[in-house]
TIKOL-301608 format. One record per residue: residue in one letter; z, y, x of N, C-alpha, C in turn. Coordinates in steps of 0.02 Angstrom, whole numbers, plus 32768, in hexadecimal, padded with zeros to 4 digits. Each point is the difference from the previous one (the first is absolute). Layout:
<rs>
AZYXZYXZYX/...
</rs>
This chain:
<rs>
MBB725FFFB15F7FC980307FFF7FFA80238043/N7FC2800A80177FF18025803D7FD9803F7FEF/L8010803780217FDC803E7FF67FDE80158040/G7FC780227FF97FDE801E80398000804B7FF9/L7FFB802380378000804980007FBB801A8014/L7FE780307FDA7FC480268013801580498006/G80138013803D801D8041800B804980017FEA/I80208039800B804780077FEE800C80487FEC/D8027800A7FCB801780427FEC80447FF77FE0/P802380367FEE80437FF87FE580047FD37FC2/S7FCF80057FD380027FD87FC37FF97FB6800E/T7FCE7FEE80287FF67FBA801080387FE5802C/A801D802C802B80387FEA8029803D7FF07FD6/T800980257FC980387FF27FD27FF87FBB7FE1/V7FC37FF17FEA7FF37FBE7FE280087FC98034/A7FE6800D803D80057FCE803580497FF28012/A80298035800480467FF7801080247FD87FCA/A7FF0800D7FC0801D7FDA7FC97FEA7FB78003/A7FC17FF580147FE77FBC800680267FD98035/L800C801F803980237FDE803680497FF17FEC/R801E802E7FDB80457FF47FE980027FC57FD0/G7FC97FF67FDB7FFE7FC97FD07FE67FBF801C/G7FF67FFC80417FE97FC3801F7FB57FF78002/V7FDA80347FEF7FB77FFD80047FEA800D8048/R7FD07FDA80187FE7800980457FC680318000/I7FFB802680377FC7802D800B7FE37FED8044/P7FD67FCD80037FEA7FE680417FC980288022/V7FD880267FDA7FC68021801E7FFC80487FE9/A7FE0802980297FF580467FF07FBF80178020/C7FE0802F7FE07FC1801B80188002804C7FFB/D7FE1802180307FF780487FFD804280268002/L80307FE68026803F802680087FF680358035/P801F803C7FF77FFD80338034801E7FE78041/A7FE88019803780187FEA8041804A800F8008/G80267FCE801480478008800D802C7FFC7FC3/V7FE27FF57FC580287FFC7FC380117FB77FF2/T80407FEF800480187FBD7FEF803E80077FD4/P7FF780147FC08039800F7FD680247FC37FE6/L7FE47FC4800A801D7FC57FE180187FCF8035/E80347FDC7FF0801B7FCC802B80067FBF7FD8/P7FE07FCA80177FD77FFB803D7FBD80227FF8/S7FE5801980377FC180237FFE7FC67FD17FEE/P7FD480147FD27FC87FD57FEE7FCC7FFD8038/R7FDA7FCB80017FCB7FF780327FC3802B7FEC/S7FE5802580307FC6802B7FF37FC17FD67FFD/V7FDA80077FC97FC37FD97FF67FC9802F7FE7/S7FC27FE77FFF7FC980257FE380037FF87FB4/W7FDF802D7FDD800580007FB77FE37FC17FE0/E7FD37FDF80227FE27FC37FE380357FCA7FF3/H80358000802880357FCE7FF58023800A7FBC/L7FFE803E7FE78021800E7FC07FDB7FE27FC5/L7FC27FEB800B7FD97FDF7FCB80167FB97FF4/D80247FE2803080117FBA7FFC80437FF77FDC/P80017FDD7FC7803F7FF57FDD80337FD98029/A7FE87FDA8032802F7FDB802A8027802F802E/T7FE5803B800D80228030802B803680277FDB/C7FF080167FC4803180257FD87FED7FFA7FB6/D803280057FD67FF57FFA7FB77FEB80417FE1/A80128038801E7FEF80427FE680008031803B/V7FE080397FF67FF880328035801D80427FE9/L8029801F802B801980437FF47FD08032801F/V7FE5802E7FD87FCE80308017801E80458002/A7FFF8021803A801E804180097FCB80387FFA/S8017803C7FF17FD480397FFB7FFE802A8040/S80317FF7802C80018026803E7FC47FED802B/D7FE3803280237FC57FF6802B7FC67FE47FD7/W7FFB80167FC27FCA7FE87FD57FBC801C8017/G7FCE7FD67FFD7FBD801580137FCC7FD17FE2/D7FC1800D80117FCA7FD87FE480057FB78013/D80167FF2803D80057FBA801680327FD97FD6/R803B801E7FF580327FDC7FD97FEB7FFC7FB7/A7FDF80347FE77FE77FFD7FBB7FD07FC67FF7/E7FD57FF480317FD17FC87FFB80257FBD8005/V80347FFC802980277FC2800580217FF07FBD/V801B80337FE080217FF57FBF7FCD7FE97FCD/R7FC4801C80007FCB7FE97FD37FF47FB58009/K7FFB7FEA803F7FF27FBA800D803A7FD37FED/L803D80188008803A7FD97FEB80007FF77FB4/V7FF080367FDC7FFE7FFB7FB77FC67FD27FEA/Q7FC7800580217FC77FD47FF180127FB7800B/A802B7FF3803280157FBC800F80367FE77FD0/G8017802B7FD380337FEB7FD080467FFC801C/R800E8024803780427FFC801E8032802B7FDA/P803E7FE87FF6803480297FE2801480388030/L8003803D7FE7800F803A802B803880297FE1/I802C801A802B803180337FED7FE980408022/L7FF080337FD87FDE803B801B802C803D7FFA/S800580258037802380407FFF7FDC802F7FD0/Q8026802A7FDE7FE3802D7FCF800E80488013/P7FCA802980087FB97FED7FFB7FE57FEC8044/L7FD07FD180007FDE7FF0803E7FD5803A8016/D7FD780177FD27FD18036800E7FFB802A7FC1/L7FFF804280087FFD802C7FC67FB780067FE8/S7FE27FC77FF37FBB7FFD7FE87FFF7FD57FC1/M7FF0801F7FC87FFC7FDB7FC17FCA7FCB8003/L7FC7801080207FC97FD0800380157FC18026/Y80258008803780157FC5802680317FD67FD7/A802E80217FDE80317FDB7FD87FDE7FD77FC9/Y7FCF801E7FDE7FDF7FDB7FCB7FCE7FCD801B/E7FE7800C803D7FD57FCD802080297FC1800D/L803D8008801A802C7FC6800A800F7FDE7FBE/D800980277FCB80107FE27FBF7FC67FD67FE7/M7FC2801780097FC67FD97FE97FF77FC08029/I800E800680427FFC7FC4802A80367FCE7FEB/R803C801A7FF180377FD57FEB7FEF7FD97FC1/R7FDE80217FD17FEE7FDE7FC27FD37FC5800D/D7FD4800580337FD27FCA801080227FC88028/S802A80138030801C7FCE802E80417FE27FE7/G802280217FD180417FE87FE98038800D8030/A7FF7802E802F803480108031803C80217FDD/V803B7FF2801A803E801F7FE7800D803F8029/L8000803A7FDF800E803F80228040801E7FE3/V80328008802B8040801A7FEA800C80438023/P7FFA80387FDC800F8041801F804B80098009/I8012802280358047800C800E8016803B7FD5/L80107FF17FC1801980317FD0803E7FE27FDE/P80377FF98025803A7FDC7FE4802D802A7FD4/D7FFB804380048032802A7FDE80007FF77FB5/R7FC77FF17FE27FFD7FF67FB8802A7FC47FE9/L80117FD3803080257FC37FEF804C800B8000/H8016803A80178048800D7FFF801980057FB8/P803A7FE37FF0801A80037FBB800680477FE4/F800B8031802C800580457FE87FBF80177FE0/M7FC67FE880187FC080157FE37FF87FE67FB9/A80107FC17FF57FFD7FE57FBB803280247FD3/R803B800E801B803380227FD97FEA80477FEE/L7FE2802380317FE980447FF47FC780017FCD/R7FD27FD080067FC97FFE7FD0801A7FF47FBA/N80317FD37FF9801D7FF47FBE8024803E7FE5/W80218024802D8022803D7FEC7FCF80337FE5/I7FC5800380207FCC802E7FE97FE37FE97FBD/E7FF27FBF7FFA7FE07FE67FC4802C800A7FC2/I80417FF88009802E80087FC77FFD80477FE4/R7FF68032802C800280467FEB7FBC801C7FED/L7FCA7FDD800F7FBE801B7FF27FF280097FB5/P80127FD27FD47FEF800A7FB9801D80417FE3/A80398014801A801F803E7FE77FED803D8029/A7FCD7FF7802C7FEA8036802C803A801C8029/G802B7FD18017803B801680247FF78009804A/I7FC77FEC801C7FF3800880487FD7803F800B/E8018802C802C7FDD803F800D7FD27FFB803D/T801A7FE880387FD77FFB803C80187FC5802A/I7FD27FE8802A80117FCE80337FEB801F8043/N8031800A802B7FF48022804080097FD0803B/F7FD08001802E80047FDA803E800380328039/E80357FFD80278008802A803B80017FD4803D/H7FCB800380287FFC7FD6803C8010802A803D/R80347FEC802380168023803C7FDF7FDF803D/L7FE0802980297FDE7FE8803C8013802A803C/V80027FE0803A800B8025803E7FBF80208017/G7FCA7FD880037FBE801A800F7FD880067FC0/R7FDE803A7FF87FDD800D7FC17FB6800E800E/S7FE27FD7802A7FB88006800B7FDB7FE67FC3/K7FBF800B7FFF7FD87FE97FC780057FB57FF7/D7FFC7FDB803880037FB77FFC80447FE87FE8/D8036801F801A80447FED7FEB800A800B7FB5/V7FEA803A7FE8800B80117FBA7FD77FD37FD2/L7FC17FF580117FD67FD67FD580197FB87FFE/R80177FE6803980197FBC800180417FFA7FD8/A802A80338004803E7FFF7FD87FEF80037FB6/F7FD2802B7FED7FED80047FB97FDF7FC07FE8/C7FD97FE1802B7FDE7FC17FEE80337FCB7FED/R80357FFA802880347FCF7FF1802880147FC2/D801180417FFB802880167FC67FD97FFC7FBF/S7FBD800480047FD97FFE7FC380087FBD7FDC/D80127FCC8026800D7FC07FDF803C80057FD3/L803580228016803B800A7FD67FF0802E7FC5/I7FD48031800B7FEC802D7FC97FDD7FD77FCA/R7FD47FD280137FDC7FD87FCE802F7FD07FDD/V80347FE9802380317FD47FE0802980267FCC/L8016803D8010802D80257FD47FDC80267FCA/A7FC38019800E7FDE802C7FD07FBC7FE77FEA/G7FE87FCA801C7FBE7FE77FEE7FCA801D802B/A7FC27FEE7FF17FC6801680287FF080497FF1/P7FFF802C80327FF080467FF57FB880097FEB/T7FF480337FD67FBC80117FEC7FE88042801D/R802D8025801E7FED8040801F802F800F803A/L7FE3801A803680278011803C7FEF80488014/S80338026800D7FF7804580188030800C803A/T7FED802E802C8028800E803C801280498003/L8037800C802480168044800D801680038048/G7FE0802C80278012800680477FDE803D801E/A800F800D803E7FE1803880237FB57FF68002/P7FD980367FFD7FB77FF97FFB7FDF7FE2803E/E801D8009803B7FDE7FEA803C80317FE28032/G7FE37FD9802E80257FE8803A80357FCD7FF1/D80297FF2803380347FCD7FFA803680137FCE/A800780407FF2803380167FD07FF47FE27FBB/A7FC27FF07FF17FF17FE27FBF80227FBD7FF8/W80077FDB8037801E7FBD7FFD804C80038007/S8019802E802780488003800A8025801A7FC2/T7FDD80207FD2802080197FC37FDF7FE47FC1/L7FDE7FC880067FD77FE67FCA802A7FEB7FC4/A7FE880117FC5801C7FE87FC17FC77FE57FD6/I800C7FC87FDF7FCC7FDE7FD8801A7FF77FB9/G7FD880147FD080107FF57FBA7FD47FC97FE3/L801E7FD37FDA7FDC7FC87FE3800B7FFE7FB5/T7FCA7FF87FDB80047FFB7FB77FF37FB87FEC/C802F7FE47FDA7FFA7FBB7FE8800180017FB4/P7FD47FD97FE07FFD80027FB680427FE97FE0/S801780277FD0803D7FF17FD9803D7FFA802D/R7FFE8021803880397FFF802E801080478016/P803D800C80178011804380197FDB80108040/P7FF9803F80117FDE8012803E80257FE8803E/V7FDA7FEF8034801C7FE7803E7FF080328037/R8031801080287FF6802E803880167FDD8040/W7FD48000803280107FE480417FFC80388034/Q80328004802B800280368030801A7FE68043/V7FE4801B803680187FEF8043802A803A801A/V80387FEF8020802C8032801E80147FE98046/R80108030802980157FF08044804A7FEC8000/A800F7FCC802880467FEA800580097FDB8042/D803C8004801B800F7FDB803D800B7FB67FF1/E80137FF07FC2800A7FBB7FEC7FCF7FF07FC8/P7FCC7FD9800D7FCE7FF37FCD801A7FD57FC8/G7FDD80027FC880127FD77FC67FDD801B7FC2/L800E7FE17FC97FE180137FC0803680077FCB/T7FFB80357FD8802D800A7FC87FD680047FC0/I80117FD47FD07FDE80007FBF8032801B7FCD/T7FED80377FDF802C80207FCF7FDE80007FBC/V80207FE37FCF7FE680007FBB802E802D7FD7/V7FE280357FE4802580317FD97FF47FF27FB6/A80367FF37FDC7FFD7FF37FB8802C80317FDB/T7FF780037FBE8029802F7FD880497FEC7FFE/D800E7FC0800C80467FEA7FFD801D7FF08044/G7FDF80168035801B7FF380437FCA7FF88034/T80167FF7803D7FD27FFA803980147FC38029/V7FCC7FDA8015800B7FC7802B7FDB800C8042/R80227FF180377FE18008804280077FBE8026/V7FC97FEB801E7FFF7FC4802A7FEE80158047/E802C7FF0802F7FF4800F80467FE47FC18022/V7FC3800680197FDE7FC880208001800B804B/P801B7FD280288000800A80497FBA8001801C/A7FFA801B803C7FBF8009801F7FE07FBD8011/E7FBE800280077FDD7FC7801D80187FF58047/P7FF97FC4801C80167FF580457FE18033802F/A8027801580317FEA8037802B7FE77FE88044/D80077FC080107FE97FE980417FE47FBA7FFA/Q7FE57FE680367FDE7FC07FFF80317FC48002/E8041800F800080317FCB7FF780157FFB7FB7/G7FE2802C7FD5800E7FFC7FB9804180217FEB/R801E8029802D803F80207FEE7FF280417FDA/S8028800D7FCE7FFA803D7FDA803280338019/V7FEB803F8006802C8032801D803780147FCF/S7FFA7FEF7FC1803280167FD080247FC67FDE/G7FFF7FC6801F80227FC77FE37FD87FDF7FC9/E801F7FCF7FE07FDC7FD97FCE801F80077FBB/A802D802D7FF6802380067FC07FD8802C7FCF/W7FF37FE57FC57FE380267FC9803A801C7FD7/R7FF5803A7FE2803580207FDA7FE780147FBB/W80257FEE7FCD7FF280157FBA803580327FEC/V7FEB803B7FEC802E80357FE97FEC80137FB9/G802B7FF17FD07FF1800E7FBA803D80167FDA/P7FF9800B7FBF803980167FD7803B7FD08003/E7FF17FBF800C80367FCF800080217FF98044/G7FE780228032801F7FFD80427FCE7FF08037/T801A7FEE803A7FD77FF2803B80067FB78014/E7FC77FE280107FFF7FBB80187FD57FFB803F/E80127FD1802B7FD87FF3803C7FEB7FB78001/S7FC67FF5801D7FE57FBC80037FD77FF8803F/S800A7FC880227FD87FF0803C7FC07FDC7FEB/F7FCE8003802A7FC07FE27FEF7FDA7FF18041/D7FEB7FC180077FDA7FEB803A7FB67FFF7FEE/R7FDC803280177FB980057FEF7FD97FC5801B/G80127FEA803C7FDB7FC8801E80087FC07FD9/D803D7FEF7FEB800C7FC47FD87FDB80037FBE/A7FFD803B7FE27FDE80077FBF7FB67FF18007/I7FE1801980357FB87FF4800A7FF27FB68010/L802C7FE180277FF67FBA801080057FD47FC1/E802D80127FD380057FDA7FC27FC180097FD5/V7FE4803C80017FC1800C7FDC7FC87FD5801E/L7FFE7FFC80427FCC7FD6802180087FB77FEC/R803D7FE78003800A7FB97FEE7FEB7FF27FB8/A8011802D7FD37FED7FF67FBA7FB580037FF7/A7FDF802E80247FB780077FFA7FDC7FC2801B/I80167FE680397FE07FC5801D800C7FC37FD3/A803B7FFC7FE3800F7FC77FD47FE180077FBB/G7FE4803A7FF17FE2800B7FBF8032800C7FC9/R803D801580138033800D7FCD7FF980477FE6/T800780087FBF7FFF80427FE2804780187FFA/G800F80378022804480198000801580197FBB/S80407FF97FF1801B80177FC1802180448006/E7FFE801E803C8022804080097FDA80377FDC/D802580337FEE7FE4803A7FDE801C803F8021/P7FD7802880207FB77FFA80067FEB7FC7802E/P7FC37FE77FF77FE87FCA802C7FF2801A8046/A7FF87FD2802F7FEF801380447FBC80238002/A7FF8802D802F7FC1802680067FC77FD18014/S7FC880087FDF7FC37FDB80127FD5802B802E/W7FCA7FE380197FD38028802A7FDE80367FD7/D7FF57FF47FBF7FE480347FD6802F803C7FFC/D80417FF37FFC8031803780007FFC80288041/A7FF97FDC80387FFA802280417FC1802A8003/A7FC87FE57FE67FC1802680008005803E7FD5/R80237FFB7FC78009803A7FD5802780378024/G80317FEB80298026803180267FD580248033/V7FD47FDB80227FD2801E80307FD080307FDC/E7FEA7FEC7FC47FD3802B7FD9802280427FEF/L803F7FFE7FEC8024803E7FF18008802B803E/A80127FE1803980098026803E7FBF801F8017/E7FC97FDD7FF67FBF801B80157FEA803B7FD4/T801B80047FC37FEF80377FD3802380408013/V80397FFC80228028803B800F7FDA80348029/P7FDF7FEE80387FDB803480267FC980227FD7/R7FDF7FDB7FD37FCC801F7FD7801D80337FD1/S803A7FEF7FE1802080307FD48018803E8026/L801A7FF5803C801A803880277FC7802E8016/T7FC87FE280137FC6802780177FE180287FC7/K7FF97FE07FC67FE180227FC7802F802E7FDB/G80417FF6800B8031802A7FDE80047FF57FB6/R7FF37FC37FE980047FF17FB980147FB77FF6/G800F7FF07FC280137FBB7FEF7FC47FD28001/I800D7FC0800C7FCC7FCC800280107FCD7FCA/D7FCF7FF37FD480097FCC7FCE7FF87FBC8020/L802A7FD27FEE80007FBD801C7FE97FCD7FCC/H7FD57FD380147FE57FCE7FD380147FBB801B/Q801F7FD97FD680197FBE80137FC77FCD7FFD/E7FD2800680307FC77FD3800080127FBE8022/E7FDE7FCB7FEA80077FBF80207FC97FF98034/F80137FFB803E7FCF7FFB80367FF37FB78010/T7FC97FE67FE27FEB7FBB800C7FB680018011/E7FE87FC780187FB97FFB80107FD5800B7FC1/I80177FE47FC77FDB800A7FC2800080497FEC/G803A80218007800480467FF07FD3802A802C/T7FFF7FF080427FD48024802D7FB77FF57FED/F7FEE7FC27FED7FBC7FF07FEC7FED80297FC1/K802D80037FD07FF280257FC37FF7804B800E/G8029801A802C7FF8804680137FBD800D8022/T7FED7FD2802C7FBF800880227FC77FFB7FCE/M80057FD17FD17FCC7FF97FCE7FFB803D7FD3/A8039801E7FEF7FFF803D7FD87FDC80388024/S800F800880417FDD803480277FB67FF08007/L7FF07FC1800C7FBA7FEC80077FDA800A7FBF/G80217FF27FC77FDF800A7FC07FEF80497FF4/C802E802C80117FF280487FF97FC68014802D/G7FFF7FE5803D7FCA800F802F7FBC7FE87FE6/I7FFF7FC57FE27FC17FE57FE67FE6802B7FC6/V802D80177FD57FEB802A7FC87FE280418019/L8021801F80327FE6803E801C7FBD7FF48022/L7FFA7FC880247FC27FF080227FC87FF37FCD/A80117FDF7FC97FCE7FF37FCC7FE580417FE3/L802D80317FF57FEA80417FE77FD280228032/A80117FFA80407FD5801E80337FBC7FDF8002/V7FFE7FBD7FF87FC17FDB80007FD580157FC5/I801F80087FC57FDB80157FC57FE18045800A/V8028802F801B7FE68044800B7FC67FFF8032/C800A7FDC80397FCC7FFD80337FC17FDD7FE5/A800A7FCA7FD97FC67FDC7FE47FDA802B7FCF/T802480287FD87FDF802D7FD07FD680348024/L801D801E80357FDB803180277FC37FE18021/L800A7FC5801D7FC97FDF80227FC87FEE7FCF/G80147FE67FC47FCE7FEE7FCE7FD9803C7FE8/G8022803A7FF67FDD803C7FEA7FCE80198033/I8017800080407FD3801780357FC47FD18007/A800E7FBF7FFE7FCA7FCF80077FCD80057FC7/K8019800D7FC37FD380067FC77FD4803D8005/Q801C803780187FD8803D80077FCD7FFB8037/T800F7FDB80357FD37FFA80397FD37FC37FFC/G800B7FD67FCE7FD87FC37FFA80117FCB8033/W803E8001801780167FCF803380197FC27FDC/E7FD77FCD7FFB800F7FC47FD9803C7FD9801D/F80017FFA804480387FDB801F804280217FF1/G800080438001803D80257FF180177FF57FB9/E7FD17FFC7FD180137FF27FBB801E7FBB7FF8/R7FE17FCE8023801B7FBC7FFB80457FFC801F/L800880248039804280008021803580217FD5/A7FEE80387FDF802F80217FD480127FD57FC4/G7FD17FD67FEB800D7FD57FC6802F7FC6800F/L80127FF6803F802C7FC98012804A80117FF7/W8010803F7FF1804780138000802A7FD77FCF/P7FE87FEE7FC5802C7FD77FD480127FBD8020/M7FD07FE28024800F7FC08020803380088039/V7FF980368026802F800C8038804780097FE6/V800880287FCB8042800C7FE4801C7FBF7FE1/L7FD47FDA7FDF80167FC27FE080187FCD8035/V7FDC7FFA803780157FD1803580428016801F/A80088041800D803F8019801E803B7FF37FD1/M7FF6800D7FBF80367FF47FD0800F7FB57FFA/G7FCB7FD68003800B7FB87FFC80277FE5803A/L7FEF8018803D80257FEA803B804980177FFD/F800B803C7FE7804480197FF980297FD57FD0/L7FE17FED7FC880237FD67FCF800E7FBB801D/L7FD27FE58028800B7FBF801E803B80018030/L800A8039802280378006802F80447FF97FDE/Q8003800E7FBE803F7FFC7FDD801A7FB87FFD/F7FD47FD0800880157FB97FFE80177FE88045/L7FFB802B803380117FEB804480487FE98007/P803280237FE380467FE88008800B7FBB7FE4/A7FDE7FF07FC880087FBD7FE37FE47FC9802C/L7FCD801280297FE07FCE802B80277FF48040/I80208034801A80217FFA8042804B80027FFC/A801D80077FC4804980047FFA80207FC08019/P80358004802A80217FC4801980247FDC7FC8/A80087FBF800980267FD97FCF804880168001/P802180037FC6804780147FFD802C7FD08027/R8030801D8024802E7FD78028803A7FEA7FD6/S80187FC5800D80397FE67FDB804080228018/P803480047FD6803E801F8015801E7FDE803E/A7FF57FBD8006801C7FDD803A7FE080188040/S7FBD800A7FFE7FDE8015803C801280488012/L800C80297FCC80138045800F804480048020/A802C7FD27FF080438000801D80037FE08044/D7FCB7FDD801380007FDC803F7FF680318039/G802E8002802E7FFB802F80387FC57FF3802C/D7FE37FC37FFE7FC77FF0802A7FBE80067FDB/A800280207FC47FC380047FD87FCC80298025/G7FC27FE97FFE7FCA8025801F7FF67FF18049/H80317FDF80227FF87FF480477FDC7FBE800B/R7FC37FFD7FE97FD77FC480077FBA80148017/D7FE17FD380267FBB800D80127FD37FE27FCA/K7FBE800480087FD27FEB7FCD80027FB67FF2/T801B7FD9802E80067FB87FF580417FED7FDC/G802A80327FF4803F7FF37FDE80387FF08030/K7FF38000804280347FF380318025803F8011/P803E7FFA80188024803B80147FDA80268036/G800180447FFB7FDE8028803380257FFD8041/K7FDC800D8035801E80008043800B80478018/S803580088027800F8042801B7FE280078044/
</rs>
């Protein structure tokens, strides 16, 4: 397998380093910062068009550092071409962009693997089982996430919460309400931010950021019969993929303390291989999908709104698809047509009354046309409802969805050129 680089950041550097240790080649790179050569041997610098060619690389590592409109457009084109991608999480704290990529992925069959490896650690499955066993007896009181950060800017905090929200959804399910607690103004709101999440039939979840010289995450589950704490080492701190606090995970519970090593890069590479091969993993919890990544971005994007308004925000688990967008547009358009029809009736009635009093025959005939105008508008609206059935793409076979080169064809069916 060959990998290509589109930018570099600590998360993608970790995966790249694991790939090189496993004998995977990284022959090309695009959009690397000047003077940054974190890998040996150094990849050849190329334009992004080379990443479209399956002969150049089998998959592309996409970084979030130095993110901008140009790279966002490149990623769109890579997804449209059906290229397998490993994407840093989050690329951009924009829910619309995340769901736009998801809709393009559904059409092209591209494999998108977000870098969310922590849910695959055995401690996460063990902790979730520990919670599930005690839920029927209402034995779980709270689930607390304490994220330690050196820098606590708005971007740092939201990105940390975006990644941690994946673990929250694994342990407690999809939240239905989010509320925030922090200083009312300025940067202090982010440096002391606390987030409360309500999940149906689950104990309350609290996420909090604290200042620390050594970053990391502590997950504490408080139950009536004891407390379990999982210490998660920090994300890589530099572009060589090194973590400032080591790689050891720690489980502290009533039965004692255990430590476990975990290679995040190897875990993501195995997810990529399984996705390209079309294999369905048997692990529990399963590997994160792009929909999971988009849900995390959606939660992170909700935090500033809750903080600004000073109240909780209800969350709706909507499916963002082209059909769903079409239905929403049609619902809004239908309401608009009804309101417009009422306005036409009122105006036609006024015009007809005035025309009748003044003997204006043309005005009376014009006012008498309103039933036809409303009927035509309603008829056109109803005809639009059949549009999805006429333009819906043919369903793709599972084999084509698993093919890493799916979608990279021109109109003649030949492989596209870079």
